[in-house]
N, C-alpha and C positions, 0 to 999 in steps of 0.2 A: 167526215168522221162520224161514225154512229155513236149513239148514246153509251153503249157498253165500252167501246174503245176509249171515249172521252172519260168516263168514270175510272177505267183502269189507269189512264194516263195521269189522273189526279190522285192515284193511290187508293181508290175505293175497290175493296175485294168484294165484288158482287156476289160471289159464292157464299159469303157469310150471311147473306140476306136472302138467299134463293129459297123458294118454296112453291107451293101451289095455291096459296090463299088469295093473293091479290094480283091482278093483271094490270100492269102499267102500260097504258097506251098513249101514243102520240096524239096530241090534239090536232096536228097538221093532217094526218091521213088515217088515223085510227089504228095504225099498226102497233102490234104488241112490241114493247121495248123490253120488258122483263116480266118475269113471274117471281113474286116475293112472298115471303112467309109473314103471317101476322104475328104480333107479340101476344103473348098470354098476359092475363092479368098480373101475374107475378113479375113478368118482364117489365110491364108498364110501371108497377110500384117501385121496382128497383131503379128504373130510369128516372122517375120523378124524384126519388130519395137522392140519387147522384147528382141530379140538377140542383136541388135544394142545397146539397153540401158545397157544390161548385159556386153557387150564388153567395153563400156565407163566406167562403174564402175570398171571393171577388170583392165582396162588400168591405171586408177588412183589410184589403190590400191598400197601401198608400196611393193617392192619386198619381204621383209620378210613375209608379210601377204599372198601374192600370193604363196610363197613357202610353207607356213603352210597349205594353203588350198589344194595344190597338194599332200602334204604329208598325209593329212587326206583322200584324194581321193584314194591314193595308198593303204592306210589301208583298205578302204572299198573294193577295188579290191582284196586284199589279203583275206579278210574275206569271200568273195563270189567267190573265184577263181574256185571252182568245179562247182557251179551252172553256172557262167558265161561261163566257158569252155564248159560246156555241151550245152549252148544255142548257142554259136558260132559254135560248131559242127553241130547242127541242121540247123542253118541259112546258113552256107557256105558248108555243105555237106563234112565236114572234119571228120577224126578219132578224137576220144575224146582227145587224147594226143595233136594233133595239135590245137584243140580248147583251151586247157589249155595253150599251148605255146603262142597263140595269147594274152591271158589275161596276161601271164608273160610279154610279150613284152610291154603292156601298163603300167604294174607296173614298169618295167625297165625305161621306158621313163619318167614316173612321177619322179622316183628316180633321174634320170639324171637332169631333170628340177629343182628339189629341190636344188640339188647341184649348178646348175648354178644361181638360185635365191640367194642362200646363198653367193656365191662369188661375185655377183653384188653389194652387200652391203659393201664388204670390201674395204678398201683403196687401190687404184691401186698401183702396184709396180712401183718403179722408172724404167725408161727404162734402159736397159743394155747399158754399154758404148760399142762403136763399137769394134768388135773383141772379146768381152768377153761373148757372149751369149753362 
């Protein structure tokens, strides 16, 4: 499957990003994958402001809610591991197994973070007495 078909299968509407400013090329053979438009300064400022607002919202969410969202994100990664792995393979010029491995690493990081969010809501353990740790 080619990059455009992979992106479409993942719900990316490439037409929203199409333009003549940037040529995206495969590191494997140099073939053009897509032509994209560059953002204007105003676009960049709007995206940075939106990212800042999202960070503020995320930061204020309770740890169990953040953990749940990360768990759901990991489920989406698992559900689309093959397509995402193929996309990573095309984007980075890696063999397919390495692309899938990159996606698995993202899943593992989410799972680790979910565990740390869960543990951050637990009551802290009392410190060990000196010499008993």
